N, C-alpha and C positions, 0 to 999 in steps of 0.2 A: 064566789064572793069577790075574788080578785078581779074577775072580769067586770063585775058590777062597779067596783071601785074605779076601774079605768074609765068606764062610761061616765061616772060622776065627775071624774077629773077632767075629761074632755069637755063635758057640759059647762063646768065652771070656767075652764080656760076660754071657751068661746064667749061666755057672758062677760068676763072681765075684759077680753079683747074688744068686744063691742063697746063697752063703756069707755075704754081708752081711745078707740077710734073716734067715737062720738065727740069726746072732749077735744080731739085734734082737728076735727073737721067742722065743728060748730061755728058758723059765722064766717068761715074762710071762703074767699072768692078766688077762684083759680086764675093763674097767669098763663095766657095762651102762648106767650113767647117762651117762657120757661118750659111749658109743656111740649112745645115743638122740639126743643133741644133734648128733652128726656125721651121723646118719641124716637128720635134718631139714635141717641146714644145707647138705648136699650133695644134697638133693632126691632121695634114693634111692627114696622112696615113689612118685615119678612113674612109675617103670618096674617096680618090684618090690613084691610083697606077701609077707608072711611065710608064710601058709598057702595061698595061692591063686596060681595061675599068672596073670600079667598080661602086660605087654609083655615081661618077662623071666621066668625060672623062679621058682617059689616057693622061698624061701630057708631055710625051716625044715629043719634037718638037713643043711645044705650041708657041714658039717665031716665028716659021715659019708661023703659022696660024694667029697670032695676033701681033700687035705692042706692044712693052714693055710698052708704055704709056697707051695703052688700057688695058693691063693686070693689071697694077697697079690700075687703076680706078675700074676695075671689082672686084678685090680682096677686096679693101677697102670699096666699097659701090656699089655692083652690082644692088641694088634696085633703086638707083638714076639713074644709067646708063640705066636701062630698062625703067624707067619713062620718060627719055629724048627721047625715041624712037629710041635708037641705034639699028641698024639692027642686028649686030653681037650678042649683048646681048639678044635680043628677040629670035634669032634663037636657041641659046643654051638653053634658058628657055623652048622653045617649044619642043626641042629635048628630054629633060628630063622630059617631062609631068608636067611642072610647079613646079618641085622640086627646090626651091630656095637655092642657096649656102649661108652659113653663112656670115655675114659681119665681116671684120677684120680692123676696123679703127685704131686699135693700131699699125698696121704694117706700117712703113714708106716705101717710095719708095725704098731706098737702101736695106731695109729688104727683100722686095719682089724680088728684083734683085738677092740678095744672094740666095734665095730659087730657083730661076730659074737656077742659076749657079749650085746648087746642083743637080737639076733634070737632067741637061745636063751631069753631071759627073757620073751619075749612069750607069754602064756598060750594054751593050746589053745582055739580058739573052740568046739570041741565041748563043752567043760565050762565055759567062761566064760559069765557072765550078761551079756547085752548090755544096755547102758544106753540107754534110749530118749532121744530128743532132749528138751531142756527144754521143758516145756509153756509155751506162750505164753498169756498172759491174754487174755480177750476184748477186742475192740476197744472203745475208749471211746465211750460214747453221748453225743450232743449233746442235753442237756436244757435248752438255752437257752430255747426257746419255752415249755416247761412252767413253768420257773422264773419267767419274765416274767409269764405269766398268773396264777400263784399270787400274785405280788407285787401285781398289780392287784386281785385279789380281796381281799387283806388291806387294801389302802388304801381300797377302796370300802366294805368292812365297817366300818372305823374311821369313815369319814365318815358312814355310815348310823347308827351308834351315837351319834355326836356330835350329829347332827341330831335323833335321837330324844330325846336328853337335853335339847337346846335346846327342843324342842317341849314336853316335860313341864315344864321349868322355867318357860317362859312361861305355860303354863296354870295352874301352881301360883301364880305371882306374881299373875296376874289374879284367881284365886279368893280368895287371902288378902287382897288389897287390897279386894275387894268385901266381904269378911267383916269388914274393919276390924281385922285381927290386927296386933299391933305388930311381930312379926317377919316381915312379909311379904317383906322383902328379906334376911333373915338367911341366911348361907351354908348351903347344903345339899349333900348328896352329896359328890362329890370336892372341891368348892370349900372344904369345911371343912379340908382337908389342905393347901391352897395358902397361900402367904404372904398376909398381910392385904391388901397392895396389889392382889393378884390376886383374892382372895376378894370384895373389895368391888366388883369390876367388874360391870358389867351382864352377866348370863349369856350374852346373845347375843354381845357383844363378846368375852367370855372364850372362848366356843366357837369363834368365828371366828379368834381369835388362836392357840389351840391347833391348830386345823385348818391354819392357814397355816404354823406352825412344822413340824408333822409333814409337811405337803405339800412344804415346801422340802427337808427331809431326804430325803423319798422321791424327789423329782424329781432331786436331786443324785445319789442312788445310781443311779437309772435312767439318767441321762445317762452316768455313769461306766461302768455296765454295758454300755450300748449302744455306747459308743466303744471299750471295751477287751475285751469278751467276745464280742459277737455277730459272727459271721463270722471270729473269730480262732481259729485251730486250733493254737496253740502247745501242744506236748506231744502232739499227735495221733500215735498209733503203731498203725496198723491191722495186723491179722494178714494176712500175705501168703500166696498159694497155695503158695509155696516159701519155707521159712524160711532165707533167705540171711543169713549173719552177716558184717557189715562188720568186726566185731572180729577175726574169724579171718582174713579175706582181706586187708583193708586194714591191719589192725593187726598181727597176729602174722606173717602171710606177707609183709606190706609190698608188696602189689600196687598199682601206681600207679593212682590213680582213673581216669586217662585211658586205661588199657588197656581198661576196660569202657565208660566214658562217652567214647567216642572222638570225638564231635563237639563237645565242650565248648569247644574253641578256635576252631571255624570256623562255628558255628551258633548261632541263638537258643536252641535246646534242647540240654541235655546228653545227651539220648537214653537210652532203656532198651536195654541190650545184648541182642543176640539170643542164643538158647540155643546157637548155634554157637560163640559166644565162650566159653561155659561148657565146651563140649566140647573146646576146645583143651587143657584140663587133665584133664577128667573122663572122657575116653576111657580113661585109665590110672588116674587117682586115683578110688577108689571108697569110701575110708574104711571098708573092710570090717573092719579090725582092731578097730573100736569096736562092731561089730554082729554079733559071732559069726560072722565069715566072710562075711556077706551084705553086699551093696551098701547104702550109707546110704539110708534111706527118702527123703530129700530129693533125692539124686542119682537115685534111681529115678523120681521125678516128672519130672526133666529127660529121662530116657530115654523115659518114656511119652509126653511131649509131642512128642518128635522121632520117635517110633516106632522107637527104636533098641534093638537087642538084641545085646550083645557075643558071644553064643553062636552067632549066625548065621555062615555062611561069610564069609571075608575078602572085602571089597568089597560085601557085601550086608547089612551090619549095619543100614542105614537102610531102613525100610519106606516105604509109600506113604500112610500115614494120620497125618500129624502134626497136632497140635492146638495152638492158641495158648494161651499162659498169660495169664490175666486178672489182671494186677497191679493193686493198689489204689493210686491216686495219693495222695501224701502232701502235697505242697506245691501248694496251689490258689490261684493268684492270680485276682483278678476278671478278667472278660473284657475290661474296658476298661483294664487295666494292662499295660504292655509292659515286658518284661525280656529283655535279650540276654546270654546267658552269655559269648559270645566277646568282647563289649565289656568285660566285667568281668574275665574270666580272662586273655585274651590281651593286651588293651590295658592294663588297669589292674593286671594282675599279682596279682589276689586269689587267696588260697588257698581251697580248698573250705570249710575250717573257719571262715572269716570269716562265712559265712552259715549253714552247715549244722551248726556246732558240732563237737564231737569225734567226727566220724563214724567214725573208726578205732577207737573204743571201744564202738560201739553194736552190741549183739546184734540188737536190733529197731530199725530206723530210725524216728526221730520228727522232727517239725517243731521245730527248736531255737529259731528266732527267731520274732518275732511276724509279720514280713512286712507290718507296717502302714506306711502312707505316712510317718508321723513317724519310724519307724525308718530308712527309706531316706534321708529328708531329713537326719537327724542325721549319717549317714555322708557324704553329699555335702557337708555344711558343714564337717566336721572332717578328713576324710581328704585328705592331700596327693596331688597328681598327680606322678608321677616323670617330669618333663620332660627330665631330663638323659639318661636311658637309654632313651628311647622316641621314635622318629622320628615317631610318630603325632602328637605334640604339638610338632613342631619350630617351626611358625609361632607357636604360643602362647608357647613359651619365648622366642623372639626378641622378641615383643611385651612380655613381662614384663621382659626385660633392658633394653629401651629405656626403659620406664616407670621402672624403678629408676634408670637413669642420669640421667633428667631430674628426678625427684622425690625421689630418695634415700630416707630412712627414712619419708617421707610417702606413699610409693607403696603402693597396696593390695596389691601383691605382696611387700611386705617382711615376712619372717618374723622371729620372735624371735631366731633364730640368725644373722640377716644374710643368709640364703640366700633364693633365690626360693621363695615359698610360694604355690602355686596349688591350689585345691580344685576339685572338680567343680562346686560352686555358682558359682564365678567363671567357669566355662566354660559356663554355661547349664544346669547340672545341676539347677536348680530350676524351669525353664520347664515349664509344664503339658504342652505338646505333646511334650516329650521322653519322657514315660511314658504319657500318655493320648492316645488317638487314636480 
């Protein structure tokens, strides 16, 4: 009797739900723009494609195969629909080997109709022109050595010309003196255009003075160039074997950096994610709607590297000939410089953007900071240590409080706001052996 009452209850629930849904959808025309936003926010593309069968069926023309009221009930609670014995629901469930679709009770009937409108608005890939990926510019070449050599050539050429002028001037002076000419020491050549105090100088002294001035300027420039340009790869953005967009994944899709760089809190290195991490999403997501129904060329490179073919029988998609991806390293510290990601991310609580810049906006990753020693030292001198919320610094915090109690505002730990102010520099962050070993 109890079981019969449950059946009646389920039946009346479905009847009243149908009446309610019909009242919501009657006369409503879907909005494709809103539907596209709902499609993205509910991650429909991870299981469905419009023109191609993926984890779930292709959705183009779904309104021709099922009524709108039935689609709304299926999306919101396909489990209840199957339990009611609905033939269409059971047929789909059996076709996909019992793989149940997620429930979306948060979507209203107009929401689902908006998504259907978006599906119908997607152009047919057979006639659409696929837009290729944005061409990446060639990797920047490092012309430092060539520039340095050219500068030296110019400096030596100037010195050679000046010495030649000095030699000629000395010879002329000697010859004019021996000939008894009155203007033996009259300004000649470029000296005629110099101030009188300079023009009246001995040609040798004048030449040496000009050479010294030019040499000082040249040396200053070369010193600046050597300290700030040689070995500094700020702005370096090489072309990678797979064009991975951080702007799309970390920016638009808001994937946490630590999902891919999983060792950043526990290791010296942030690690390069394996392609299996990529496949967590890209088994189903192929971006084919942008490429005329074909899998994205960049995703194809992932498949080729893993010897993966989605058309193979279930369980045998992966072959036996995987190939490694040869990524190009972007951030290159010298071998004698030590940097630990976990110390800065886990202990210091730094965000990725502190060193890597607006990584979530980069289509092509570049070295944002200089990574020079002075850049690191400035951070260690100015950035405060969060001793209140980090047990790693418990002893240091206690030491600072004791010093403040004893010395008051004369304590080195006294900050402008009256709170404990500790920087990495105070905690040994400037010791040579901390970073060089």
